[in-house]
C-alpha positions in Angstrom: -40.3 22.6 17.9 -39.7 23.2 14.4 -37.2 21.1 12.9 -33.7 22.7 11.7 -31.7 21.9 8.5 -27.6 22.9 9.0 -26.1 23.6 5.9 -22.3 22.4 5.9 -21.1 24.1 3.1 -22.5 27.7 4.2 -22.5 26.9 7.8 -25.7 28.2 8.5 -29.3 26.5 9.8 -32.1 27.5 9.4 -36.2 25.7 9.7 -36.8 22.6 7.4 -39.2 22.9 5.1 -39.0 22.2 0.8 -39.3 25.1 0.4 -36.8 27.1 2.0 -34.3 23.9 1.2 -35.0 24.6 -2.3 -34.2 28.4 -2.0 -30.9 27.6 -0.4 -29.9 25.4 -2.2 -30.3 27.5 -5.6 -29.1 30.6 -4.0 -26.1 32.2 -4.8 -23.7 32.2 -1.9 -25.0 28.5 -0.7 -23.8 27.5 -4.9 -20.7 30.0 -3.9 -19.9 28.1 -0.6 -20.3 24.4 -2.7 -17.9 25.5 -5.1 -15.1 26.3 -3.2 -15.6 23.7 -1.0 -15.5 21.1 -3.7 -11.9 23.7 -5.1 -10.2 22.6 -2.4 -10.2 18.9 -3.3 -8.6 19.8 -7.1 -4.9 19.0 -8.1 -3.1 20.9 -8.8 -2.8 19.8 -12.4 -6.4 20.8 -12.8 -5.7 23.8 -11.0 -1.9 24.9 -13.0 -4.4 24.1 -16.4 -7.8 25.8 -15.5 -6.0 29.0 -14.4 -3.8 29.2 -17.6 -6.8 28.8 -20.2 -8.0 31.8 -17.8 -7.0 35.6 -19.1 -5.1 37.8 -15.6 -6.7 40.0 -13.4 -5.9 43.1 -13.6 -7.8 44.3 -11.0 -6.0 41.3 -8.4 -2.4 42.0 -10.0 -2.7 45.8 -9.7 -3.7 46.3 -6.1 -3.1 42.7 -4.5 -7.3 42.2 -4.2 -9.7 41.5 -6.2 -13.3 41.7 -4.8 -14.4 38.6 -6.4 -11.4 36.0 -5.6 -13.0 33.1 -5.8 -15.6 33.6 -8.3 -13.9 36.0 -10.8 -13.8 34.4 -14.0 -10.0 36.1 -14.5 -6.3 34.2 -13.7 -5.4 35.4 -9.8 -2.2 33.6 -10.3 0.6 34.9 -9.8 4.2 34.1 -9.9 5.1 32.7 -6.1 1.5 30.4 -6.6 2.3 29.3 -9.9 6.0 28.0 -8.8 4.5 26.5 -6.0 1.8 24.4 -8.3 4.4 23.1 -11.1 6.9 21.9 -7.9 3.7 20.4 -6.7 3.1 18.4 -9.9 6.7 17.4 -10.1 6.9 15.8 -6.8 3.5 14.5 -7.6 4.9 12.8 -10.2 8.5 11.6 -8.3 6.1 10.4 -6.2 4.1 7.9 -8.6 7.1 7.1 -10.3 9.3 6.2 -7.4 6.1 4.3 -6.6 6.0 2.1 -10.6 9.6 1.5 -10.0 8.6 -0.1 -5.7 5.1 -2.2 -7.0 8.1 -3.5 -10.3 10.9 -4.2 -8.7 9.0 -5.7 -5.7 6.9 -7.7 -8.6 10.7 -8.5 -10.0 11.7 -10.5 -6.3 8.2 -12.5 -6.6 9.1 -13.2 -9.1 12.6 -14.3 -8.5 11.4 -16.0 -5.4 9.2 -18.0 -7.4 11.3 -19.0 -9.0 13.5 -19.6 -6.3 11.0 -21.9 -3.8 10.3 -24.1 -7.6 13.7 -24.6 -7.3 13.8 -25.4 -3.7 10.7 -27.9 -3.7 12.4 -29.5 -6.5 15.8 -30.5 -4.7 13.3 -31.0 -2.0 11.8 -33.6 -3.4 15.1 -35.6 -4.9 16.4 -35.5 -1.4 13.3 -37.1 0.5 13.1 -39.0 -3.0 16.4 -41.0 -2.2 16.3 -41.2 1.9 13.6 -43.5 1.4 15.0 -45.9 -0.9 18.0 -45.6 1.9 16.0 -46.1 4.1 14.5 -48.9 2.9 17.8 -50.6 1.9 19.9 -49.3 5.5 21.0 -51.9 7.9 20.0 -52.8 11.5 23.5 -53.0 13.2 24.2 -49.6 12.3 26.6 -47.2 14.8 24.7 -43.8 16.9 26.8 -41.6 15.2 25.6 -42.8 11.7 21.7 -42.5 13.2 22.4 -39.5 14.4 24.1 -37.9 11.2 20.8 -39.9 9.0 18.5 -38.1 11.0 20.6 -34.5 10.4 20.7 -35.7 6.9 16.3 -35.8 7.1 15.8 -32.9 9.0 17.5 -31.1 6.4 15.7 -32.4 3.5 12.5 -32.0 5.0 12.2 -29.2 7.7 14.5 -26.7 5.6 13.0 -24.0 4.7 12.7 -22.0 1.4 15.0 -19.3 0.5 13.1 -16.3 0.5 11.4 -17.1 3.9 15.0 -17.3 5.1 15.4 -13.6 5.7 12.4 -13.2 7.6 13.1 -12.2 11.1 9.6 -12.7 12.9 8.3 -16.6 11.5 5.0 -17.9 13.4 6.2 -21.1 15.5 4.7 -23.4 13.0 7.0 -22.5 10.4 9.6 -22.7 12.1 12.1 -26.2 11.2 12.6 -28.6 14.5 16.3 -28.9 15.2 18.0 -31.8 15.6 18.2 -31.5 20.0 14.1 -31.1 19.5 14.3 -34.0 17.6 16.1 -35.8 19.8 14.8 -34.8 23.0 11.3 -35.4 21.6 11.9 -39.3 22.3 8.5 -41.2 21.6 5.4 -40.0 21.2 2.5 -42.0 22.0 -0.6 -40.9 19.6 -4.2 -41.8 19.8 
C-alpha cells in the first residue's frame, strides 16, 4: 500500500512521492490556501496598512461580491470593516499602554519594598545588637514578668516580618514568625 501525503492547507491527500508533492506545493491552489492561512494571523495594523495602499475594488463595492476575493489585487475594505480594524488597533494600543503602566507601577512598588526591606534589616540589626549587649549585663534575680517581657521584645526584634511580607495572606509555615505562646509552650528542647 502506497503512503499518502495530507496537506493541512488544502485539506487534501494524495499519493506521496517526490513528483506529486512538488507538483502540489508549486500549484496555484496550494499557494492560495497557504496565503489564506497565514493572512488569518495578521494583526489589524498590518491589514489596514496593506489594504489602504490598494485601490478599492469596483466590482466588490458595486455588487458586494468579487470572484477573486482572497486574491484580488484591489481592496475589499468597506466602512464597517475599516471601523472594526481601527477599533481593534485602538484596543490593542490601550492594552499595551495598560500593560506598560502596570509593569512600571510594579517596578516602582518593588523598588519601594526593597527600600523598606533595607530599613527593616537595619532596624533588626540595631535591635539585635542592643539585645545582645543587655543580655551580657542582665541580672539573675529578674522577675518572671520581666523575663516574659524580654522574650516578647526579642521575639519582636528577631522574628518580625518585613513590610512587604506582612500583606501576604498565605505564607508558608516556615516563614511565619513564632508567637510568644509557641516559645513558652515549647519548653526545653534537647538536640542530638
